[in-house]
Legacy VTK file of the C-alpha trace (Angstrom):
# vtk DataFile Version 3.0
C-alpha trace
ASCII
DATASET POLYDATA
POINTS 479 float
41.886 -36.056 27.139
42.163 -33.064 29.647
41.779 -29.758 29.198
44.512 -27.497 27.887
44.906 -23.846 27.112
44.354 -24.517 23.751
41.109 -25.788 24.194
39.651 -23.672 26.822
37.476 -21.670 24.671
34.848 -24.331 24.360
34.359 -24.353 28.114
31.846 -22.348 29.624
33.250 -19.341 32.014
32.355 -21.107 35.074
34.554 -24.250 33.989
37.770 -22.217 33.270
40.524 -23.514 35.444
38.936 -26.498 36.507
40.106 -29.977 34.943
36.994 -31.376 32.599
36.842 -33.453 29.757
36.884 -31.722 26.414
34.085 -33.798 25.129
32.006 -32.630 27.937
32.467 -28.679 26.790
32.305 -29.625 23.132
29.036 -31.561 23.415
27.239 -28.652 25.527
27.856 -26.211 23.383
27.143 -28.352 20.238
23.545 -28.748 22.169
23.477 -25.202 22.743
23.960 -24.235 19.299
21.374 -27.035 18.034
18.644 -25.546 20.534
19.627 -21.883 19.166
19.194 -23.042 15.472
16.078 -24.974 16.251
14.652 -21.681 18.204
15.752 -19.629 14.873
13.737 -22.236 12.518
10.652 -22.374 15.028
10.577 -18.335 14.113
11.475 -18.809 10.597
8.690 -20.812 8.657
10.271 -20.415 5.612
13.445 -21.859 6.760
11.558 -24.979 8.179
9.557 -25.516 4.987
13.178 -25.150 3.023
14.467 -27.564 5.111
11.600 -30.082 5.020
11.637 -30.011 1.218
15.353 -30.573 1.150
14.914 -34.031 3.425
11.775 -34.891 1.197
13.770 -34.666 -1.736
16.765 -36.754 -0.401
14.453 -39.181 0.670
12.326 -39.698 -2.639
15.582 -39.730 -4.604
16.963 -42.597 -2.414
13.540 -44.592 -2.358
11.946 -44.085 -5.797
14.531 -42.035 -7.745
15.294 -38.915 -9.453
11.424 -38.072 -10.402
10.499 -38.087 -6.921
13.084 -35.785 -6.102
12.461 -33.504 -8.981
8.465 -33.667 -7.974
9.058 -32.496 -4.592
11.550 -29.925 -5.591
8.741 -28.460 -7.974
6.344 -28.283 -5.497
8.606 -26.441 -3.380
9.036 -23.988 -6.217
5.209 -24.108 -6.716
4.863 -23.177 -3.146
7.243 -20.336 -3.472
5.265 -18.916 -6.207
2.247 -18.785 -4.399
3.461 -17.341 -1.442
5.011 -14.216 -3.869
1.541 -14.136 -5.286
-0.593 -13.861 -2.305
1.494 -12.536 0.207
4.091 -10.285 -2.242
4.961 -7.888 0.786
5.835 -10.346 3.348
7.759 -12.503 0.628
9.645 -9.698 -0.679
11.201 -8.272 3.167
11.635 -11.858 4.073
14.012 -12.659 1.243
15.675 -9.823 1.323
16.034 -9.770 4.713
17.631 -13.030 4.264
20.118 -11.400 2.086
21.029 -8.904 4.289
21.507 -10.832 7.218
23.905 -13.389 5.636
25.877 -10.106 4.209
25.500 -8.020 7.022
23.723 -9.147 10.565
24.357 -13.083 11.027
27.710 -13.909 9.459
28.848 -10.336 8.568
30.637 -11.309 4.658
30.663 -7.653 4.210
32.682 -6.627 6.879
35.567 -8.991 8.739
35.233 -10.147 12.049
31.538 -8.560 12.465
29.475 -11.750 12.989
26.236 -11.258 15.418
28.006 -12.618 18.428
31.118 -10.278 18.059
28.974 -7.166 17.687
26.738 -8.279 20.255
29.794 -8.576 22.539
31.394 -5.194 21.519
28.571 -3.164 21.950
27.822 -4.586 25.455
24.171 -5.745 24.828
24.854 -8.443 27.079
26.663 -9.422 30.179
30.148 -11.518 29.685
28.653 -14.599 31.720
25.145 -15.196 29.487
24.846 -16.150 25.890
24.562 -13.477 23.707
21.062 -12.486 22.324
19.864 -14.845 19.164
18.767 -12.930 15.913
15.739 -14.674 15.113
14.739 -13.037 11.764
15.385 -10.206 9.692
12.706 -8.708 7.365
13.825 -5.610 5.230
12.321 -3.129 3.134
14.912 -0.601 0.677
14.781 1.623 3.781
14.649 -0.076 6.894
16.205 -3.661 8.297
14.138 -5.104 11.017
15.731 -7.338 13.065
13.599 -9.700 15.692
16.055 -10.620 18.585
15.568 -13.069 21.530
17.149 -11.624 24.678
18.607 -14.091 26.918
16.394 -15.099 30.035
17.351 -12.856 33.100
17.886 -9.906 30.881
16.055 -7.142 30.378
14.410 -6.856 26.457
15.065 -3.070 26.997
18.723 -3.668 27.399
19.080 -2.381 23.576
18.161 1.162 24.514
20.168 3.734 26.061
23.316 4.280 24.703
23.522 0.778 23.097
21.323 1.949 20.220
24.033 4.368 19.179
26.992 1.859 19.508
24.969 -0.733 17.405
24.157 2.287 14.398
27.741 2.833 14.232
28.527 -1.001 14.175
26.415 -1.509 11.350
26.744 2.094 9.485
23.050 2.584 9.857
21.424 5.914 9.920
19.648 5.094 13.255
18.851 2.099 15.376
15.458 2.211 17.527
13.889 -0.441 19.862
10.326 -1.083 18.217
7.864 -3.422 19.902
9.286 -4.957 22.773
7.414 -7.826 24.289
8.967 -8.598 27.692
6.597 -11.743 27.872
8.321 -13.649 25.009
11.865 -11.962 25.723
11.893 -10.465 22.156
12.554 -7.128 20.587
12.679 -5.735 17.400
15.416 -3.355 16.010
14.891 -1.122 13.427
17.907 -0.068 11.590
17.524 2.835 9.174
19.541 2.325 6.193
17.938 5.187 3.932
15.657 7.721 4.992
12.587 7.942 2.871
11.199 11.254 4.688
13.711 13.714 3.474
11.306 14.911 0.923
7.656 16.225 1.454
5.121 13.554 1.562
2.490 14.174 -1.013
-1.110 13.791 0.028
-2.630 10.180 0.087
-5.051 9.166 -2.337
-8.628 8.913 -1.406
-9.599 5.633 0.511
-11.486 2.994 -1.189
-13.598 2.360 1.731
-15.299 4.842 3.791
-14.164 3.878 7.479
-11.831 0.591 6.700
-11.259 -1.481 9.321
-7.518 -1.859 8.610
-7.358 1.984 9.396
-6.819 5.332 7.211
-3.407 6.084 6.200
-2.287 9.318 8.124
1.524 9.432 7.871
4.462 7.879 5.910
6.751 6.040 8.557
10.119 5.097 7.895
10.096 1.761 6.330
8.289 3.402 3.373
4.782 2.178 4.273
1.935 3.673 5.417
0.947 4.096 9.081
-2.946 3.164 9.566
-5.419 4.980 12.077
-7.818 2.571 13.337
-10.706 4.648 13.561
-13.412 2.386 13.581
-13.007 -0.182 16.682
-9.770 0.683 17.389
-7.126 2.758 19.156
-8.807 6.075 17.993
-8.409 8.746 20.479
-5.135 10.983 19.288
-3.006 13.382 21.205
-0.569 15.581 18.951
1.901 18.043 20.870
4.632 20.002 18.910
5.764 23.763 19.140
4.776 26.308 16.518
5.450 25.648 13.121
6.235 21.952 13.803
3.369 20.924 11.486
0.280 20.371 13.552
-1.603 21.917 10.383
-0.447 18.575 8.490
-2.064 16.448 11.284
-5.252 18.430 11.118
-5.054 18.085 7.417
-4.177 14.433 7.299
-7.127 13.544 9.569
-9.557 15.733 7.511
-8.297 14.557 4.257
-8.418 10.974 5.296
-12.078 11.270 6.523
-13.241 12.545 3.609
-14.869 9.867 2.018
-16.561 8.873 5.098
-17.963 12.599 5.336
-19.145 12.725 1.921
-21.272 9.509 2.220
-22.797 11.235 5.489
-21.615 8.542 8.163
-19.329 10.873 9.656
-19.397 14.435 11.073
-16.234 16.764 12.207
-16.911 18.799 14.901
-14.002 21.448 15.972
-12.944 23.494 18.926
-10.621 26.377 17.780
-9.760 29.022 20.530
-7.455 30.935 18.310
-9.846 30.890 15.698
-7.046 30.134 12.949
-5.916 26.474 12.046
-9.447 25.135 11.663
-10.915 27.988 9.995
-9.253 27.181 6.776
-11.371 23.855 6.710
-14.540 25.555 7.840
-16.405 24.100 4.703
-15.742 20.864 6.066
-16.810 20.969 9.708
-20.501 20.684 11.014
-20.026 22.741 13.926
-16.934 25.087 15.501
-16.437 26.446 18.908
-14.576 29.524 19.530
-15.025 30.215 23.358
-14.747 27.916 26.375
-18.353 28.211 27.129
-19.071 26.907 23.638
-16.701 24.371 23.717
-18.365 23.264 27.047
-21.609 23.120 25.385
-20.357 20.956 22.247
-18.556 18.437 24.530
-21.729 18.017 26.758
-23.850 17.426 23.837
-21.445 14.854 22.513
-21.577 13.369 26.154
-25.730 13.031 25.577
-25.052 11.356 21.746
-22.484 9.070 23.571
-25.016 7.880 26.616
-27.881 7.408 23.558
-25.944 5.211 21.663
-24.912 3.092 24.271
-28.305 2.678 26.113
-29.626 1.770 22.566
-26.667 -1.130 21.976
-27.320 -2.588 25.363
-27.738 -6.263 25.018
-27.518 -6.042 21.092
-23.952 -5.144 19.964
-20.602 -3.808 21.670
-19.513 -1.502 18.844
-21.893 1.414 17.333
-21.878 1.262 13.406
-22.246 4.651 11.804
-25.001 5.262 9.446
-26.100 8.409 7.703
-28.835 9.360 10.464
-26.218 8.038 13.464
-22.855 9.272 12.173
-19.383 9.080 13.530
-18.709 12.038 15.341
-14.885 13.287 15.285
-14.057 16.275 17.710
-10.832 18.007 16.753
-9.642 20.639 19.686
-7.215 22.846 18.729
-4.835 24.047 21.198
-6.051 21.848 23.977
-4.163 23.592 27.118
-5.874 26.679 26.495
-9.360 24.530 26.269
-8.512 23.011 29.661
-7.635 26.693 31.075
-8.730 26.967 34.793
-9.367 30.626 35.051
-12.892 30.134 34.959
-13.217 26.973 37.520
-16.846 26.235 36.785
-16.202 26.017 32.774
-13.166 23.842 33.413
-14.709 21.467 35.648
-17.763 21.001 33.079
-14.934 20.592 30.144
-12.865 18.015 32.291
-15.934 15.908 32.939
-17.044 15.860 29.902
-13.556 15.255 27.869
-13.050 12.089 30.719
-16.132 10.739 29.875
-15.779 10.934 26.115
-12.016 9.596 26.219
-12.859 6.705 28.512
-16.134 5.621 26.828
-16.651 7.165 23.132
-14.487 4.535 21.274
-17.705 2.097 21.196
-19.852 4.700 20.333
-18.126 5.810 17.140
-16.931 9.182 19.149
-12.993 10.011 18.534
-11.670 12.530 20.259
-8.227 14.687 18.736
-6.301 17.031 20.678
-3.558 19.234 19.312
-1.226 21.275 21.698
1.790 23.655 21.360
3.161 22.976 24.859
4.027 19.944 27.017
2.860 20.721 30.795
2.860 17.627 32.793
-0.143 18.557 35.111
-2.369 18.165 32.220
-0.848 15.596 29.908
-0.181 13.528 32.654
-4.025 13.098 33.211
-4.911 13.047 29.507
-1.959 10.533 28.254
-3.590 7.749 30.261
-6.751 7.677 28.231
-5.461 8.384 25.021
-4.000 5.486 23.114
-2.419 7.122 20.279
0.201 10.259 21.292
2.207 11.930 18.540
5.385 14.171 19.294
5.847 16.610 16.702
9.147 19.029 17.117
9.666 19.341 21.186
11.589 22.161 23.202
13.368 20.007 25.226
14.375 16.307 25.387
12.363 15.889 28.797
9.127 16.679 26.956
9.560 13.507 24.671
8.555 10.953 27.654
5.973 13.632 28.882
4.136 13.170 25.757
4.977 9.608 24.410
5.432 8.149 27.754
8.120 7.129 29.823
11.274 4.957 27.828
10.326 6.848 24.593
13.289 9.145 24.587
15.453 6.107 25.398
13.850 3.955 22.749
15.317 6.296 20.192
12.231 8.816 20.023
14.432 12.203 19.600
11.787 14.453 18.916
13.474 17.561 20.536
15.977 16.838 17.370
13.303 16.899 14.494
14.251 19.231 11.967
11.398 18.680 8.921
8.235 20.234 9.212
5.507 17.529 9.844
8.021 14.638 10.988
6.779 12.953 14.192
7.056 10.212 16.476
4.121 7.992 17.163
3.483 5.987 20.287
1.205 3.068 19.703
-0.010 -0.155 21.444
3.160 -1.795 19.418
5.627 0.804 20.257
7.036 4.024 18.579
7.387 4.485 15.176
8.892 7.764 13.250
6.980 9.064 10.340
6.212 12.493 8.331
2.600 13.869 7.758
1.550 15.267 3.939
1.791 18.805 3.426
-1.572 20.539 2.739
-1.067 24.165 1.105
-3.992 26.538 1.604
-4.974 26.407 -2.363
-5.380 22.625 -1.854
-7.576 23.109 1.072
-9.822 25.531 -0.558
-9.848 23.539 -3.690
-11.842 20.330 -1.310
-15.406 20.355 -1.770
-17.664 21.513 1.226
-18.958 18.682 3.083
-22.919 17.273 2.403
-24.973 20.609 3.843
-22.111 23.296 3.562
-22.489 23.847 -0.199
-23.925 27.139 0.704
-21.346 29.436 2.558
-24.332 30.397 4.928
-24.663 26.793 5.864
-21.123 26.497 7.127
-20.237 27.240 10.830
-20.047 30.831 11.621
-16.351 32.826 12.267
-15.691 33.928 15.427
-17.111 37.299 16.678
-15.519 40.060 18.322
-15.830 38.852 21.839
-15.020 35.227 21.099
-12.064 34.656 23.338
-10.724 31.822 25.193
-9.027 34.012 27.383
-5.439 33.690 25.629
-2.819 36.684 25.591
LINES 1 480
479 0 1 2 3 4 5 6 7 8 9 10 11 12 13 14 15 16 17 18 19 20 21 22 23 24 25 26 27 28 29 30 31 32 33 34 35 36 37 38 39 40 41 42 43 44 45 46 47 48 49 50 51 52 53 54 55 56 57 58 59 60 61 62 63 64 65 66 67 68 69 70 71 72 73 74 75 76 77 78 79 80 81 82 83 84 85 86 87 88 89 90 91 92 93 94 95 96 97 98 99 100 101 102 103 104 105 106 107 108 109 110 111 112 113 114 115 116 117 118 119 120 121 122 123 124 125 126 127 128 129 130 131 132 133 134 135 136 137 138 139 140 141 142 143 144 145 146 147 148 149 150 151 152 153 154 155 156 157 158 159 160 161 162 163 164 165 166 167 168 169 170 171 172 173 174 175 176 177 178 179 180 181 182 183 184 185 186 187 188 189 190 191 192 193 194 195 196 197 198 199 200 201 202 203 204 205 206 207 208 209 210 211 212 213 214 215 216 217 218 219 220 221 222 223 224 225 226 227 228 229 230 231 232 233 234 235 236 237 238 239 240 241 242 243 244 245 246 247 248 249 250 251 252 253 254 255 256 257 258 259 260 261 262 263 264 265 266 267 268 269 270 271 272 273 274 275 276 277 278 279 280 281 282 283 284 285 286 287 288 289 290 291 292 293 294 295 296 297 298 299 300 301 302 303 304 305 306 307 308 309 310 311 312 313 314 315 316 317 318 319 320 321 322 323 324 325 326 327 328 329 330 331 332 333 334 335 336 337 338 339 340 341 342 343 344 345 346 347 348 349 350 351 352 353 354 355 356 357 358 359 360 361 362 363 364 365 366 367 368 369 370 371 372 373 374 375 376 377 378 379 380 381 382 383 384 385 386 387 388 389 390 391 392 393 394 395 396 397 398 399 400 401 402 403 404 405 406 407 408 409 410 411 412 413 414 415 416 417 418 419 420 421 422 423 424 425 426 427 428 429 430 431 432 433 434 435 436 437 438 439 440 441 442 443 444 445 446 447 448 449 450 451 452 453 454 455 456 457 458 459 460 461 462 463 464 465 466 467 468 469 470 471 472 473 474 475 476 477 478
């Protein structure tokens, strides 16, 4: 049997126009679909488990009768119950993702001709001479569908960036589509399709953590899938840089950090020290700080003292442990520097060199010595942020003036991946660049009355013991 135009669709593009057996084209496409199905099954253990239980049930019925098949099916139901009992979040997201995958993405039952392959072709996510990207799995929350996609060999996993995210948003009727967690080594990306935005309403402060410094991290902001983003302050990527224009919500970032570390400070295993050149933002939290610096000279002294603490700890750890463990006598030190660009002003070159040297040492070696640096700024300036960004693992972009500032703060490619911080309209809304990718979230709001009602840190119960307010001559040199 020879190829005719009627059967030309089963033949790859490079064989069209040639006379080949139709069986060859059918067999090749069949093998391709089997391989793609096997790939999907290996990335979805629940599919493989369901198939295995079905095979065992059919084999048991043919060999031992209905009782064996019923026993195997009962075992499958029990396994499902154990999964739901001990991993409820994973089970809920996987099952909801399966339903949405069938209805909306993989086969498009709710929209005619909206299958996965057709959508990929229409949105130009691949070249016409290669297979379209493979949808491996779908996990869903009430707000976001997370699609794990394998990109064909030879294509850049960032092929979903740029304008394709907007095309997919229109195709799927989502509020936004962003590329999250690209893994070039495995040729996979994760698409986050926002179905319903949970960040439109103000975020309430998080409840106090049950543990002072949990290894999983402390909640800082609520992200768009409805969960909390955890700041890995202990032994993780702790140093943090937040940049946003005036009124964008930097006070909420400070409040979230101070509130999250409240239990550690109250248990006397952590302390807060601050640098406040404008003598305004950290002043509301004065009762929670051990020290506050208002001038460049005092800031240099504070940072150099922190370097001495770091050096002492690293020497005492030599040959014993690789990570410092905070204790009441040897506390974790969290340095919060408001308006970091003013701190790094170059008017006084000697002070600038002292601060720059100390800050560089702390950013590069402070993590293992339980020293955390938090930098905040109103402006995104390339000559300063370009250096700091290399040593700060967590960057936060609040509202920005221009789209070019987004990549400056979050790193190259952030804007193309969907981090549109220049379009932010909600106070406290931000994009966070972590080691896994870029996420969108919103920080809690802390009214002045709530701040004043918070209990003082140990040793600050008496106002006289709290850091002194700035003097008349305490000035960083800003206009």
